[in-house]
C-alpha positions as CSV (number, residue, x, y, z in Angstrom):
1,X,-44.0,78.4,-5.0
2,X,-40.3,78.2,-3.0
3,X,-36.8,79.1,-5.0
4,X,-33.7,79.2,-3.0
5,X,-30.6,80.2,-4.9
6,X,-26.8,79.5,-3.6
7,X,-27.8,79.6,-0.2
8,X,-24.5,79.8,2.2
9,X,-24.3,80.4,5.8
10,X,-20.9,80.1,7.7
11,X,-20.9,80.6,12.0
12,X,-17.7,82.4,13.3
13,X,-16.0,83.0,9.9
14,X,-12.2,83.8,10.1
15,X,-11.6,82.0,13.8
16,X,-10.6,78.4,14.9
17,X,-14.7,77.9,14.9
18,X,-15.3,78.6,12.0
19,X,-18.2,76.3,10.5
20,X,-20.4,76.6,6.9
21,X,-23.4,75.3,7.7
22,X,-25.0,75.6,4.4
23,X,-22.9,75.5,1.1
24,X,-24.4,76.8,-2.0
25,X,-27.6,75.3,-1.4
26,X,-30.3,75.3,-4.3
27,X,-33.8,74.2,-3.7
28,X,-37.4,74.5,-5.4
29,X,-40.9,73.3,-4.1
30,X,-43.9,73.2,-5.9
31,X,-47.2,75.0,-4.5
32,X,-48.2,72.0,-2.2
33,X,-45.2,70.1,-1.7
34,X,-44.8,68.2,1.1
35,X,-41.0,67.8,1.5
36,X,-39.1,65.5,4.6
37,X,-35.9,66.9,5.1
38,X,-33.5,64.2,7.0
39,X,-29.9,64.2,7.5
40,X,-27.0,63.7,10.9
41,X,-26.6,66.2,13.5
42,X,-24.7,69.0,12.0
43,X,-26.0,68.7,8.5
44,X,-27.5,72.0,8.1
45,X,-31.0,71.1,8.5
46,X,-32.2,73.6,11.1
47,X,-30.1,76.1,9.8
48,X,-31.8,75.9,6.4
49,X,-35.4,76.5,8.3
50,X,-34.0,79.5,10.4
51,X,-32.8,81.0,7.2
52,X,-35.7,80.8,5.9
53,X,-37.4,81.7,8.8
54,X,-34.9,85.0,9.0
55,X,-33.5,84.0,12.3
56,X,-29.9,84.2,10.5
57,X,-29.3,86.2,7.7
58,X,-27.4,84.5,4.9
59,X,-23.9,85.3,3.6
60,X,-24.9,84.8,0.2
61,X,-27.8,83.7,-1.8
62,X,-31.6,84.4,-2.2
63,X,-35.0,83.0,-0.6
64,X,-37.5,83.8,-3.1
65,X,-41.7,82.6,-1.6
66,X,-44.3,82.7,-4.2
67,X,-42.5,85.5,-6.1
68,X,-42.0,87.7,-2.8
69,X,-37.7,88.1,-2.0
70,X,-37.3,87.5,1.5
71,X,-33.9,87.7,1.6
72,X,-33.7,91.4,2.6
73,X,-36.6,91.2,5.2
74,X,-36.2,90.7,9.1
75,X,-37.8,87.9,10.9
76,X,-41.0,89.6,12.2
77,X,-42.1,90.9,8.7
78,X,-41.7,87.3,7.3
79,X,-44.3,86.1,10.0
80,X,-47.1,86.9,7.8
81,X,-45.9,84.1,4.9
82,X,-44.6,81.6,7.2
83,X,-46.1,79.1,9.8
84,X,-43.5,77.4,12.3
85,X,-43.7,74.7,14.6
86,X,-40.4,73.8,16.9
87,X,-39.0,71.0,18.5
88,X,-39.7,72.3,21.9
89,X,-43.1,72.4,22.8
90,X,-42.4,75.3,25.3
91,X,-41.8,77.5,21.7
92,X,-44.4,78.8,20.0
93,X,-47.4,79.4,22.6
94,X,-47.4,81.9,25.5
95,X,-48.0,79.5,28.4
96,X,-49.4,82.4,31.0
97,X,-52.0,83.2,28.4
98,X,-55.3,81.2,27.7
99,X,-56.0,78.8,25.2
100,X,-57.9,81.2,23.4
101,X,-55.5,84.1,23.5
102,X,-53.2,82.4,22.1
103,X,-55.1,81.2,18.9
104,X,-56.3,85.0,18.8
105,X,-52.8,85.9,18.9
106,X,-51.7,83.7,15.9
107,X,-55.0,84.6,14.1
108,X,-53.7,88.2,14.2
109,X,-50.1,87.3,12.6
110,X,-49.1,89.7,10.1
111,X,-52.5,91.9,10.4
112,X,-52.4,95.7,11.7
113,X,-53.2,95.8,15.5
114,X,-55.6,97.6,16.8
115,X,-56.6,98.4,20.5
116,X,-60.3,96.6,20.1
117,X,-60.6,94.4,23.7
118,X,-61.6,91.0,23.3
119,X,-62.4,88.1,21.5
120,X,-65.8,88.6,19.2
121,X,-68.0,85.3,19.3
122,X,-68.0,84.1,16.0
123,X,-64.3,84.1,16.2
124,X,-64.4,82.1,19.4
125,X,-67.1,79.6,18.0
126,X,-64.6,79.0,15.2
127,X,-61.4,78.2,17.8
128,X,-63.7,76.0,19.3
129,X,-64.5,74.1,16.3
130,X,-61.0,73.7,15.1
131,X,-60.0,72.9,18.6
132,X,-62.4,70.2,18.4
133,X,-60.8,68.9,15.2
134,X,-58.1,68.0,17.0
135,X,-59.6,65.2,19.5
136,X,-57.9,66.0,22.5
137,X,-60.6,67.5,24.2
138,X,-59.2,71.5,24.4
139,X,-62.3,72.9,23.4
140,X,-63.8,72.5,26.2
141,X,-60.7,74.1,27.8
142,X,-60.5,77.3,25.9
143,X,-60.2,79.4,29.1
144,X,-57.1,77.4,30.5
145,X,-53.8,78.6,30.8
146,X,-51.7,76.9,27.9
147,X,-49.0,76.2,30.5
148,X,-51.4,73.9,32.1
149,X,-51.3,71.3,28.6
150,X,-49.3,68.4,28.3
151,X,-46.3,68.3,25.6
152,X,-48.2,66.5,23.1
153,X,-51.0,69.1,23.4
154,X,-49.2,71.9,23.2
155,X,-47.5,71.3,20.3
156,X,-51.1,70.3,18.4
157,X,-52.2,73.5,19.7
158,X,-48.9,75.2,18.4
159,X,-49.5,73.1,14.9
160,X,-53.0,74.9,14.5
161,X,-51.7,78.5,15.5
162,X,-48.8,77.9,12.6
163,X,-51.6,76.9,10.1
164,X,-54.4,79.0,11.1
165,X,-54.0,81.8,8.5
166,X,-52.9,79.5,5.9
167,X,-48.8,80.0,5.7
168,X,-47.5,80.4,2.2
169,X,-44.9,77.9,4.0
170,X,-45.2,75.5,6.8
171,X,-41.9,75.0,8.5
172,X,-42.1,72.0,11.0
173,X,-38.4,71.5,12.7
174,X,-38.8,68.1,14.5
175,X,-41.4,68.9,15.8
176,X,-42.2,65.3,17.2
177,X,-38.8,64.9,18.6
178,X,-39.4,65.9,22.0
179,X,-42.5,63.5,22.5
180,X,-43.3,60.0,23.2
181,X,-44.0,57.4,20.9
182,X,-48.1,57.3,21.2
183,X,-48.2,61.3,21.4
184,X,-45.4,61.7,18.3
185,X,-47.8,59.5,15.9
186,X,-51.0,61.5,16.9
187,X,-49.2,64.7,16.0
188,X,-48.1,63.5,13.1
189,X,-51.3,62.2,12.1
190,X,-52.6,66.1,12.7
191,X,-50.0,67.1,10.7
192,X,-50.9,65.3,7.6
193,X,-54.7,65.8,7.9
194,X,-54.0,69.8,8.0
195,X,-51.1,70.3,5.2
196,X,-53.6,67.9,3.1
197,X,-56.7,69.8,4.0
198,X,-55.1,73.3,3.4
199,X,-52.8,72.1,0.5
200,X,-49.8,73.5,2.6
201,X,-46.2,73.8,1.1
202,X,-44.5,72.1,3.9
203,X,-40.7,71.7,5.0
204,X,-40.3,69.0,7.7
205,X,-37.1,68.2,9.3
206,X,-37.0,64.8,11.1
207,X,-34.2,62.6,12.4
208,X,-36.5,59.6,12.2
209,X,-36.2,58.0,8.5
210,X,-39.4,55.5,8.9
211,X,-40.9,59.2,9.3
212,X,-39.3,60.8,6.4
213,X,-40.1,58.0,4.2
214,X,-43.7,57.6,5.5
215,X,-44.7,61.1,5.0
216,X,-44.8,63.7,2.4
217,X,-44.2,63.4,-1.5
218,X,-40.5,64.2,-1.6
219,X,-37.4,63.7,0.8
220,X,-34.2,65.4,0.8
221,X,-31.1,64.7,2.5
222,X,-28.4,66.7,3.6
223,X,-24.8,66.5,4.7
224,X,-22.3,69.4,5.2
225,X,-24.5,71.9,4.2
226,X,-25.6,70.4,0.9
227,X,-28.6,68.7,-0.5
228,X,-27.1,64.8,-1.6
229,X,-30.3,63.0,-2.3
230,X,-33.8,64.3,-3.6
231,X,-36.2,61.7,-3.8
232,X,-39.9,62.0,-5.2
233,X,-42.4,60.5,-7.0
234,X,-42.5,56.8,-7.3
235,X,-38.9,56.5,-6.1
236,X,-40.1,58.1,-2.5
237,X,-43.3,55.6,-2.6
238,X,-41.0,52.4,-3.0
239,X,-38.5,53.8,-0.8
240,X,-37.2,51.3,2.1
241,X,-35.3,52.2,5.4
242,X,-32.5,50.0,4.1
243,X,-32.4,52.2,1.0
244,X,-31.8,55.3,3.0
245,X,-29.1,53.8,5.0
246,X,-27.6,52.6,1.6
247,X,-27.5,56.2,0.5
248,X,-26.3,57.6,3.9
249,X,-23.2,55.4,3.5
250,X,-22.6,56.0,-0.1
251,X,-22.6,59.7,0.9
252,X,-20.1,59.6,3.6
253,X,-19.2,56.8,5.7
254,X,-18.4,58.9,8.9
255,X,-21.8,60.4,9.0
256,X,-23.6,59.5,12.8
257,X,-27.2,57.8,10.8
258,X,-30.4,59.4,12.3
259,X,-32.9,57.2,13.9
260,X,-34.6,54.2,12.3
């Protein structure tokens, strides 16, 4: 489904601030894999997602998604293949537009745009049904401006927008880090429901070790731009926080550990 080969990215090359963020990274995801990505600050987690999304161009390597080589594609052309939810709830939505308008924009992602005005009644009915599934009361606020929503409501809406057209790959970049624990748990629950319902291949970056263990069928740990641990199957099912802490310590004693 996703094949990453020999990926490399260095920032500020040839200067005193040179930093290799991703170093000769290889990764393969099967269709339907839900992979959690954990690592300390600066380990390359978000850079990996940005390389896949096309925010940065790699110095070396290839990114192939379902037999489509994304490597030469600019960010806007990759949009029809990818869905993404960011850490900041303010990103991913247009605050000055209504909820239904944001959904309409997301629904048309990757499609040819026309001059037709308005949202058809059947499309609006579908949005209402999908919003009702979030159990946040947003189906009764479809004409409200998104800027009036709470952080958790915006993040849930962004998740819905990112998966409205069932992307080939869903990228979640610490999408609950800015939320309070109760709201974060709700968004993670919604994430699991959407991913399982639509059988979405997913990469979820997190700083929380408990979440990395609890969610998904695979877990990878990054350090210094490389994947240093790759756990799946029965090993992941029986993984504990203590096991993960031990693996961090074995990998690099100087690492700043993520949250427990």
